[in-house]
N, C-alpha and C positions, 0 to 999 in steps of 0.2 A: 392493472398497471399502476394506477394511482396508489394502491396499497403498497406496492414494491417501493415506490419513491418515498412514501411516508415512513416506511420501516427504516430505510437508510437514513433519513433525516432524524428519526427517533434515535438511532444508534449514535449519530454524530453528537447529539445533545447529551445523551446518557453517558457517553464515554468521557466527555469533558468533566462533568460533575462527579462521576464515580471516582475517578482518579484523584480529584482534589480532596475527597474525604479520606482516601487511603494513604495519603502522603506520609503521615507520621509512622504508620505500620511499615511502609516500604523502607523508610529511613532506618528504622530500628533493626530490621532483618538484614538489609544489605549494607549497613554501615555508611549510609549516604548523609553528608552534611546538609544543612539547610540550603546553602548556596547550590549544592548539587541537585537537591530535590526540586528546586524551582524550575530546573530545566525539564522536568517531566511535564510541566505545564507550558513553559516557554518554548520547548522544543516542538510541541504540537502547534503552538501559535505561530512559530517561525515558519514551519512548513505550510500550514494552512493559509495564513495571511499573505505569505510571500508569493504563493503560486495561484491564488484564487483567480486573478485576472487572466493569467495564461491558461488556467484550467478551463474557464468558461469559453475562451476563444478557440482553444484546441478542439473542444466538442463541436463548435460551429464548423470548423475546417475539416476535421477528420472523421466525423460521424459521432453523434451523441451516444448511440447505443454501444458502440465499440469502446469509447472512452469510459463510459459509465461502468461497464462490466469489468474492464481491466482494472480500473481503480478500486472497485468494490472487492475484487479478488485480492488485491494488494493489501487492502484494509483488513480483511479476514486473516491473511497470512501474518501480518505484523502483530495483530492481536494475539494470535496463537503463540508466536515466538516470545512476545512480551510476558506472557503468563508462565513461560518455562525457564527464562534466563535467570542466572544467579549473579549477574554483574551489572552494576549501576550504569556504566557507560553504554552497554548493549541495550539496557532498558530505555535509556534516553534516545538511542538511535531508532528503536522501534516506535517510540512516540513521534519522532520526526517523520518517519515513513508514513505513519497513520495520518499525520497532518497533511503530508503531500497527497495521500490518497483522497482525503476529504476535500482538498482543494480542487479536485477534479470531480468527485461525486456530487458535491453540494450544488455548484452552478449548473452542472450537466442535468441533474435531477430537475432543477427549476426550469431549465430551458426545454427539457422533454415535456414537462407539464404545460408550459405556455405555448408550445408549438402543437400540442395534441388537443388542448381545449381552446376553442375559438374565443377571441376577445369578447367580453361581455359577461352575462350571468353565469355561464358554464365555467369560465376561467375564474371568476371571482369566487364561486363556491369551492372550486378545486383548491385555490390558494388558501382559503380559510381553513379547509380540512388539513392542508399541508402544514399550516401554522400550528394547529392543535398538536400534531405529532412532534413538531420541534420543541414546543414548550413543555409538553408532557414528558418528552425524553429527558430534558434537562431536570425537570422537577423530580421525576421518578429516579433519576440517577443519584440525587442527594439521599433519598431514602434507601434505595437498593444498595448504594455504595456503603452506607452505614451498616446495613445488615450483613453484606458480604464481607466487609472488612473484619467483622467480629469472627467470621469463620476463617478467613485467610485472604490477604490482599490480592493474591494471584487470581482469585475468582473475579475481581473487577476487570481483569484483562481477558479472562477466558470466556466469561458470560456472553460478550458480543459475538463470539466466533460462530456458534450455530445459527444465530439470527442472520448474520452476514452471509453465511453459506446458503441458508434458505432463500434469502432475498436474491442472491446471485442465480440460483437455479430457476426461480420463478421469473427473474428478469430476462434470462435467456429465452424463456418461452413467451413472455407477455409483452416485452418492450418492442415496438415496431422497428424494423430495419430502416436505416436511412443511409444515404450515400455521402461519401466525402465530396467536398466541393472541388471543382476543377481549378478554380482560381484561388489564390491565397496559399498560405503555407510555405511561401518562398522567402519570407522575411527573416532570414537567419539572424542577422545582427540585431533586428528588433527584438527577437525572442531572447537573445543573449543579454542585451542591455536591460530589458524589462525584468527578466528573472533575477539577475544578479542585483539590480537596483532595488527591487521589492524585497528580496531576502535581506539585503544589507539594511534597508530602511526599517523593517520589522525588528531585526536584530538590535539595531540602535535603540529603538523605542523600548524593547523589553529589558534591555540590560542597563539603560541609563539610570533608573532609580537606584540600583545597587552601586554602580560604578561612580555615578555623579554626572550631572549634565555638562559640566565644564572639564571633565576628565579628557586628556588628550586623545585617547582612543575613541571616546564617544564623539568628540568634535570631528576627528578625521573620518570616522565611518559615516557620520551624517553628511559631511561634505562630499565624500565619494558617492554615497547613495543619491544625493541630489544631482550630482554631475552625470551619473549613469541614466537617471530618469529624464534629465534634460536631453541627453544624447538620444534616448529612445524617442522623445517627442520630435526631435529634428529628423531622425531617420524615417519616422512614420509620415512626416509631411512631404518626404521626397521620394520614397520607394514606390514602385509601380503597384505592388500588391501588399499593402500595409497589413501587419498583423492585427492592428486595431484602428478602426476608422475614428479619427479624432473628432469628426463632426458630430458624433453622438453627444459630446460634452457641450454642444451649443443648444441642446434641447432643454428648455427651462424646466419642464416637469421631471426630466431625468436627473438634472442637477439638484433640484429641490428634494427629490426622493432620497438621493444619496446623502445629502446634508441632514435630512430628517432621521435617517437610520443611524447616523453618527450620534445625534442628540439622544435618540431613544436607547440604543444599546450602550453607548458610552456612559450615560448617567446611570442606567439600571445596573450594569455590571459593577461600576464603581461603588454604588450604594450597597449592593450586596456584599462586596468585598469589605466595606467598612463595618457592616453589621456582623459579618462572620468573625472578624477580628474582635469586635466589641463583645459579642455574646460568648465566644469561646475563651478569649484571653483575659478579658476583664471580669465578666460575670461567671466564668468557669463552667459554661454549659457544655454538655457532651455533644459530639458531632450530630448524633441522631436528633437530639432535642433542638439543636440549631436548625437542622433541615426542616423539621416540622414547623418551626416558627416562621420560616420563609416560604413554606409551601403554599399558603393561601393565594399568593400572586399567581403561581402556576395553575392553581385550581380555577381561578377566574378566567385565565387565558383559555383553558380547556373547555370550560362551560360557555364562554362568550364567543369564541372564534367561529363555531358553526353557523352563527347568524350573521357574521360580518359580511359574508358574500352577498347576502340579500341587501344589507345596508349600503354596501358599495354600489350595487346596481341602482338603488333608489336615490341615494344622496350624492354619489360621486366620491372619488378618492380624496379630493382636497378638503372637504368638510369633515370627513372621517379622521383624516390625519390631524386636523386642527383639534377635533374633540379629544383625540388621543393625547396630544401635547398638553391640553388643558388638564386632563386627568392626571398625567404624569407630574406636571408642575404642582398641582394641588397636593399630590401625595408627599412630595418632598417638603413643601411649605408646611403642611400639617405636622409632619414629624418634627421639623425645626422649631415650630412654635409651641408644641405640646410636650416635647421630650424632656426638657430641663436637663439635669445632670444624670438622672437615673430614670429612664423612660419606663412607663407602665406598658406591658404588652397589649392589654385590651384597649387602652386609651390612645397610645401613640403608634406602636409597631403594627398591630393588626389593621387599623384603618389605612395606614400608609401603604401596606402591602396590597390591600384590596384595590386602592386607587392606582397603584403602579401596575397591578395585574390588568386593570381595565385599560390603562394607557397602552400597555404592550399588546394586549389581545386585540384591541380595536385598531391599533396603529400599524402593526407589522404587516398584516395581510394587505391593507390599503397601500402601504409604502411599496410592497412588492408589485402590486397591480399598477401603481403609478409609474414605477421604474421600467415596466415592460410594455405598457399600453402604447400602441402605435409604432412599435419597433418591428422592423422586418424580421421574418422568421430566421433569415440567415444570420441575424445579429442578436438573437434572443440569449444565446450563451454569453455573449459579450456583456449585454445589459445585466444579466443575472450575476456574472462574475464581478462586474463593476460595483453593483449594489452590495454584495457580500464582502468585497474587499474594503469598501468604505466602512461597513459595520465592524469588521474585525480589526482593521488597522486603526480606525478612528477610536474604537473602544480601548485598544491597547495604549494609544497615545494619551487619552483622557485618564485612564487608570494609572499610567506612569506619572502624570502630572499630580494626580491626587496622592499617590504614594509619596512623591517628593515633598508635597505640602505637609503631609502627616509626619514625615521623617524629621521635620524641623521642630516638632512639638515635644513636650516632655513625655516621660513614660506614662501611658494612660492609666488613670485610676477610676475615671468616670467618663461620661460621654463628652464632656467639655473639651477634652483633648482632640476629639474628632470633628469639632465644629468647623474648622477651616476647610476640611475635605467635604463636609456636608454642604457648606455654602457654595463650593465650586460645583458640586454635582447639581445643586438646584439652579445655579446660573446657566449651566449647559442646557438643562431642560427648558428654561425660560427663553433662551436664545432660539431653541427649536420651535417654541410656541410662536415667537415673533416672526420667525422665518416663514411660517405658514399663515399667520394672521395678516401680515401686510399685503401679500398678493390678493387675498380675498377682499380686503378693504378697498384696494385699488380697483379691482374688477367691479365691486358694488358701486363705487363712486362713478 
């Protein structure tokens, strides 16, 4: 069963990175402009980030096995259609549907894991294995995407299909049945306001860098998104059977885990974005060479994550997350102080990627464990969806701000043009470090 869950997480990670590598080839064959191509990424992010919270709670209310298998089937179907279409708009639609499907499979897989393995060493070990597959999926996608794109970009869409179908068939046999809850599921207005509010919020974040933060449409969509989410909170505080129990946000460890994942993923994804632009557009590296340059971080995650479960059991999640944030911050600081205007790969980039891999590998499993420890089984999907929503939406917001900062700089000819963005990424990681350091100091005092 754990293998089925891990394969699905591997597919989610691989799909995101493979399509990113194939974008130029897709644009050339289908005649899509750069602004249209970005929606192959943003369409997925919109569906995924917009419905993660609802996806996790839906699994709690209507049965994890049922929701997981239906969403996995939708993911496989959308992948197949995406590999066959000849129209850019339809391709974007399939990406949005895959994002919607992943919004249900990702938190549901995590809640199946946390409700199957009891809290403690067994769950910690399962979460560390789960993390290995997520990281290896994303890292493998960079390499596989580069190889498949040289054959034909359609293979980046078709390759996940047999894996998803295989996982679906084994999932039907291996995932234990569970029953829908008798209470809950009656909060229709809560579901409507949450879904539309989150979709609009993610849409605002992913389109603001191109349109402008002060553009009238950006401002209006942000105001409407906030209004819908405020309405959702008011509804949840009054309805008899709330879709989401707001009291979960009063648990300190849950809040700290969600803020930590924003710092971890937001800084890492933004740094990788900067390095991708720098290596390909400024230095002229091929996509495959760029993928191999960033691969060491993924290798560290894959090699280090299997032992993280034992470390969590021995030292606890708080200390491990703190160590992760230290490694992450050191990676960015090392790169800033050694890179100059033309960084050496062996001196600057490789050590930074190794430190970032250590930060991600040791931190992500510990953050997942902290976000779900002590949470009732009936709310494991909610806790998983909340954590993944924080990671995805927080990452999109930080990346949008970094993109806006870089947009105000001159046309890059060396690394100095990217310094403002790198400074912001480093600041995000340091804030995550302080967020976890201060509670430990207080507790020690």
